[in-house]
N, C-alpha and C positions, 0 to 999 in steps of 0.2 A: 455474701456481698464483700467486696474488698474495697478498702479506702486507701487512696494514694495522695501524696502531696503533688503540687503542680510540678515541682522539679523532677520527681520520679516519673510523672506522667509524660513530661517532655522527653525524658531520656528513653522511656519504654512505651511510647504511644502505640506502636504497631502491636505489641504484645497485649496491651490493654484493650485495643479495638478487637483483637481476636477473641479475647475472653468475653467481651460484650456480645460479639456475634454468636458465641457458643451459648449465650443465655445467662451468663453470670452478671450480676449487677456490679457495676464499677463506679465508684464515687471518687471524684477528684476535688480536693479541698485546698484552698489557699492556706498557707501556714503563716500566722502572724509572727513577726520577728519579736523576740523578747524585749528588744529596745523600745518598741512602740508601746507595749503594754506597761512596761516599767515607767516610761516617761509620763504616761497619763496618770498613773498612780502617784508618782512623785509630784506632779503639778497639782493634783487634788490635795495632797498632804500639805504642800507649801501654801496653797490658797487658804486652807483651814488655819494654818499658823498665822498667816498674814491677817486674816479677819480677827483672830483671837487677840492679836497685838495692836490692832488699829486703835489709834488715839493714845497709846502709851508711849512715853519717852523711853526708847530703847537704844542703847549703844550698839551699833551694828557689829563692832568687833566682839563685844561680849556675847551678843546673840549667836554669832557664828561659832564662837568658842564653845558655848553651851550646847549647840546643836551637834558639834563634833564630839564633845566629851560625854554627852548623855544620850540615852536612847529616848528621843522625843517622839517616837512613833507609837 
């Protein structure tokens, strides 16, 4: 079985159809962009920090400086 991205399948569709007609299993998968996955992780991380700090008096400038200067993950 061969696995191909949607982009590759789009550019080589005739060849992939020929392979399938010859009996080979051909799988076409969408590829998630790294930005989507990273954004979800970042939002989850920020939500966790927000909940942790809820009800505390925090100076926003100090908070951002700490986040920048330290590894908060």
